[in-house]
C-alpha positions as CSV (number, residue, x, y, z in Angstrom):
1,M,15.2,-8.1,-7.4
2,A,16.8,-11.6,-7.6
3,R,20.3,-10.5,-6.7
4,F,19.0,-9.4,-3.3
5,S,16.7,-12.4,-2.7
6,A,18.4,-15.5,-4.2
7,W,20.1,-16.5,-1.0
8,P,20.6,-20.2,-0.5
9,A,18.9,-21.6,2.7
10,P,19.5,-24.8,4.6
11,A,16.7,-27.4,5.0
12,R,16.6,-29.8,7.9
13,S,14.2,-32.1,6.2
14,L,12.1,-32.5,3.0
15,A,9.3,-30.6,4.7
16,D,11.4,-27.4,4.7
17,I,11.8,-27.3,1.0
18,P,9.2,-25.2,-0.9
19,E,6.8,-26.8,-3.3
20,P,6.7,-28.2,-5.9
21,L,10.3,-29.3,-5.6
22,G,10.0,-30.6,-2.1
23,A,7.4,-33.2,-3.1
24,E,9.3,-34.0,-6.3
25,L,12.5,-34.6,-4.4
26,G,10.7,-37.0,-2.1
27,Q,9.6,-39.0,-5.1
28,Q,13.2,-39.0,-6.4
29,L,14.7,-40.6,-3.3
30,A,15.0,-44.4,-3.2
31,V,13.9,-46.5,-0.3
32,G,16.4,-46.1,2.6
33,E,18.3,-43.3,0.9
34,R,19.3,-40.7,3.5
35,P,19.7,-37.0,2.8
36,E,22.8,-35.6,4.3
37,H,22.7,-32.0,3.0
38,L,19.7,-30.1,1.7
39,V,19.9,-26.6,0.4
40,Y,17.3,-24.6,-1.6
41,V,17.1,-21.2,-3.3
42,P,13.5,-19.7,-2.8
43,A,11.6,-18.6,-5.9
44,D,11.5,-14.9,-6.8
45,A,8.7,-14.0,-9.1
46,T,10.3,-10.6,-9.8
47,A,13.5,-12.2,-11.3
48,A,14.3,-11.8,-15.0
49,R,12.6,-14.2,-17.4
50,R,15.8,-14.9,-19.3
51,G,19.6,-14.4,-18.8
52,P,21.2,-14.2,-15.3
53,W,18.9,-14.8,-12.4
54,A,16.2,-16.3,-14.7
55,R,16.2,-19.6,-12.8
56,T,15.5,-17.8,-9.5
57,R,11.9,-17.3,-10.8
58,G,11.4,-20.9,-9.4
59,V,12.6,-22.9,-6.5
60,Q,16.1,-24.5,-6.9
61,V,17.2,-27.5,-4.8
62,L,20.5,-29.1,-4.1
63,A,20.4,-32.4,-2.3
64,L,23.3,-34.7,-1.3
65,T,22.5,-38.1,0.1
66,D,24.5,-41.0,1.4
67,R,24.5,-42.3,-2.3
68,R,24.2,-39.5,-4.8
69,I,23.7,-35.8,-5.7
70,L,20.4,-34.4,-7.0
71,L,19.8,-31.0,-8.4
72,G,16.3,-29.7,-9.3
73,V,15.3,-26.5,-11.0
74,Q,11.7,-25.4,-11.2
75,A,12.3,-22.6,-13.8
76,A,14.2,-24.8,-16.2
77,P,13.3,-24.3,-19.9
78,A,10.6,-26.6,-21.3
79,D,13.2,-28.6,-23.3
80,E,15.4,-29.2,-20.3
81,P,14.8,-31.9,-17.7
82,R,13.9,-30.5,-14.3
83,W,16.2,-32.9,-12.3
84,L,19.6,-34.3,-12.5
85,A,20.4,-37.3,-10.2
86,C,23.8,-39.0,-10.3
87,A,25.6,-41.5,-8.1
88,Y,28.8,-39.9,-6.8
89,D,31.0,-42.3,-8.8
90,E,29.2,-41.2,-12.0
91,I,30.0,-37.5,-11.6
92,V,32.5,-36.4,-14.2
93,A,33.1,-32.8,-12.9
94,W,31.6,-29.9,-11.1
95,E,32.3,-26.2,-11.2
96,L,31.5,-23.3,-8.9
97,S,31.5,-19.8,-10.3
98,Q,31.3,-16.5,-8.5
99,N,31.2,-13.0,-10.0
100,L,30.4,-10.4,-7.4
101,L,26.9,-11.4,-6.1
102,Y,26.2,-13.9,-8.9
103,G,26.9,-17.6,-8.1
104,H,26.6,-20.6,-10.4
105,L,27.0,-24.3,-9.8
106,D,27.4,-26.7,-12.7
107,L,27.2,-30.5,-12.4
108,Y,28.4,-32.8,-15.2
109,G,27.2,-36.5,-15.2
110,P,28.0,-39.3,-17.7
111,P,28.1,-37.9,-21.2
112,A,25.6,-40.6,-22.5
113,S,23.0,-39.9,-19.8
114,Q,20.0,-37.6,-20.2
115,P,20.5,-35.1,-18.8
116,S,24.3,-35.0,-18.5
117,H,24.5,-31.4,-17.3
118,A,22.5,-29.3,-14.9
119,W,23.1,-26.0,-13.1
120,M,21.7,-23.7,-10.5
121,E,22.3,-20.0,-9.7
122,F,22.4,-18.3,-6.3
123,N,23.5,-15.2,-4.5
124,T,27.1,-15.6,-3.4
125,V,26.2,-14.3,0.0
126,G,25.4,-18.0,0.5
127,L,28.4,-19.4,-1.3
128,R,29.8,-21.1,1.9
129,L,26.5,-22.9,2.3
130,I,26.7,-24.3,-1.2
131,E,30.4,-25.3,-0.6
132,A,29.5,-27.0,2.7
133,A,26.7,-28.9,1.0
134,L,29.1,-30.4,-1.5
135,A,31.1,-32.1,1.3
136,P,29.6,-35.6,0.6
137,L,30.5,-35.3,-3.1
138,E,34.1,-34.3,-2.2
139,R,34.3,-37.0,0.4
140,A,33.1,-39.7,-2.0
141,T,35.1,-38.7,-5.1
142,L,38.2,-37.1,-3.6
143,G,38.4,-38.8,-0.1
144,L,39.0,-35.4,1.6
145,E,36.9,-33.1,3.8
146,R,36.7,-29.3,3.4
147,S,37.9,-27.0,6.2
148,V,36.9,-23.5,7.0
149,S,40.6,-22.5,7.0
150,P,42.4,-21.9,3.7
151,A,45.2,-24.2,2.7
152,V,48.8,-23.3,3.0
153,L,50.6,-23.3,-0.3
154,P,54.2,-24.5,-0.8
155,A,56.5,-21.4,-0.8
156,A,57.6,-21.9,-4.4
157,V,54.0,-22.0,-5.6
158,Q,52.9,-19.0,-3.5
159,E,55.8,-16.9,-4.8
160,A,55.4,-17.8,-8.4
161,L,51.6,-17.2,-8.7
162,P,49.9,-13.8,-8.9
163,Y,48.3,-12.9,-5.6
164,H,44.7,-13.4,-6.8
165,F,45.4,-16.9,-8.3
166,A,47.3,-17.9,-5.1
167,S,44.2,-16.8,-3.1
168,Y,41.8,-18.8,-5.4
169,L,44.0,-21.9,-5.0
170,R,44.4,-21.6,-1.2
171,H,40.6,-21.6,-0.9
172,A,40.0,-24.4,-3.5
173,L,42.5,-26.9,-2.0
174,L,41.2,-29.3,0.6
175,P,43.1,-30.2,3.8
176,G,45.9,-32.6,3.0
177,E,45.7,-32.0,-0.7
178,I,49.1,-31.7,-2.4
179,V,50.0,-29.7,-5.4
180,Q,52.0,-31.9,-7.8
181,E,52.1,-30.1,-11.1
182,W,50.7,-26.7,-12.1
183,L,50.8,-24.3,-15.0
184,L,49.5,-20.7,-15.4
185,Q,48.1,-19.9,-18.9
186,A,47.9,-16.1,-19.6
187,A,44.8,-14.8,-21.4
188,I,44.7,-15.6,-25.1
189,L,43.5,-12.7,-27.2
190,E,42.8,-12.5,-30.9
191,S,42.5,-9.4,-33.0
192,V,39.1,-8.6,-34.4
193,L,39.1,-6.2,-37.4
194,R,41.8,-3.6,-36.6
195,F,41.1,-2.0,-33.2
196,W,39.5,-4.7,-31.2
197,K,40.5,-7.9,-29.4
198,R,38.5,-11.0,-28.6
199,M,39.4,-13.2,-25.6
200,V,39.8,-16.8,-26.8
201,A,40.7,-18.0,-23.3
202,P,40.8,-16.2,-19.9
203,P,43.7,-16.4,-17.5
204,T,43.7,-20.0,-16.2
205,L,45.5,-21.9,-13.5
206,I,45.6,-25.7,-14.0
207,V,46.7,-27.8,-11.0
208,S,47.0,-31.6,-10.6
209,T,46.9,-33.2,-7.2
210,P,46.8,-36.8,-6.2
211,V,43.0,-36.7,-6.2
212,R,41.9,-34.4,-9.1
213,L,42.5,-31.9,-11.8
214,L,41.7,-28.5,-10.6
215,V,41.0,-25.7,-13.1
216,L,40.7,-22.0,-11.9
217,R,39.7,-19.5,-14.6
218,E,39.0,-15.8,-14.4
219,E,35.9,-14.3,-16.1
220,P,36.5,-13.9,-19.9
221,V,36.2,-10.2,-20.2
222,T,38.7,-7.8,-21.9
223,R,37.5,-4.2,-21.5
224,K,36.7,-4.1,-17.8
225,A,38.1,-5.3,-14.5
226,R,37.6,-9.0,-13.6
227,Y,35.7,-9.6,-10.4
228,G,35.0,-13.3,-10.6
229,H,36.4,-16.7,-11.3
230,R,35.4,-20.4,-11.8
231,S,36.7,-23.4,-10.0
232,L,36.3,-26.8,-11.8
233,T,37.1,-30.2,-10.3
234,L,37.6,-33.3,-12.4
235,P,38.3,-36.3,-10.1
236,R,41.2,-38.5,-10.9
237,S,38.8,-41.4,-11.7
238,Q,37.8,-39.4,-14.8
239,A,41.4,-38.3,-15.7
240,G,42.0,-41.2,-18.1
241,A,39.6,-39.5,-20.5
242,L,41.6,-36.3,-20.7
243,T,43.3,-35.6,-24.0
244,L,46.1,-33.4,-25.2
245,R,46.5,-32.5,-28.8
246,D,47.9,-29.9,-31.2
247,E,45.4,-27.5,-32.7
248,A,47.6,-24.9,-34.3
249,P,48.7,-22.5,-33.1
250,W,47.6,-23.8,-29.7
251,L,47.7,-26.9,-27.5
252,L,44.3,-28.2,-26.6
253,M,43.5,-30.0,-23.3
254,A,40.0,-31.5,-23.2
255,Y,37.8,-34.1,-21.6
256,G,37.5,-36.5,-24.6
257,P,34.0,-38.0,-24.2
258,A,32.4,-34.5,-23.7
259,P,34.6,-31.5,-24.6
260,S,31.9,-29.2,-23.5
261,T,32.7,-30.3,-19.9
262,L,36.3,-29.2,-20.2
263,Q,38.3,-27.8,-23.1
264,M,41.2,-25.3,-22.8
265,R,43.6,-23.7,-25.2
266,L,47.2,-23.6,-24.0
267,D,50.5,-22.2,-25.2
268,P,52.5,-25.0,-26.9
269,G,55.3,-24.3,-24.4
270,H,53.1,-25.8,-21.7
271,R,53.2,-29.2,-23.3
272,P,55.8,-30.9,-21.0
273,V,54.0,-29.8,-17.8
274,A,50.6,-30.7,-19.2
275,A,51.8,-34.1,-20.4
276,R,53.3,-34.9,-17.0
277,M,50.1,-33.8,-15.3
278,L,47.9,-36.0,-17.4
279,A,50.2,-39.0,-17.2
280,A,50.4,-38.8,-13.4
281,L,46.6,-38.4,-13.1
282,A,45.9,-41.3,-15.5
283,G,48.4,-43.5,-13.7
284,M,46.5,-43.0,-10.4
285,S,43.0,-43.4,-11.8
């Protein structure tokens, strides 16, 4: 089954990438463009035809060059482009999700482009390989390099956060990255009928640093234990497009040009911290 076979694999050259995406990637590259990281997920014909793992029915490729990032998916739906290719300075955001063995990488390009969003799925046994492959993107947009060692949090932040969120944050921060502002939004639940509750927003940690807005969210489930989380990065170059507005009874933080990229409901009491966060990021962008 796909969950046992969708392991990302490194490629030393285009020749190592299975067809048809190997040849297609070669056609995508410009003259003189140099691949720096190549990762692929092999096709698995036994995978589901829809839902989780469906994309692992075909080859998936993640390529980072000296100029841009490219993501190709052979098993994409007929109405969805097979490739997304964006220069690093065009990337609006990216998000890595992990839930037990299931991993998910989302890339968001300029809202007006087609496509503006692409994603791939993979077995989280290979999560570190995906993270390492994103190094050129992090270097180009954040100016920092990932380390294998987790970051050390300021004592005040470490003590204030629940253990699991502190762990997520330590892993997400890059060497030299400084926490400037942060807020922790508890899960937002709404009653449905009389005996049920619906999760409007999962527990979320929002952090601003000198180089990005970092959003860490747990899985949005209510009646079972949570085993996964998502980590979204929006570089400071895009922060000027973040908005903060009242949407009673909540405060809404969103990426204005494309709210589907990032939109979060917050308790109105978080307004002072959220406003400082956005002002600082916009001032540096």
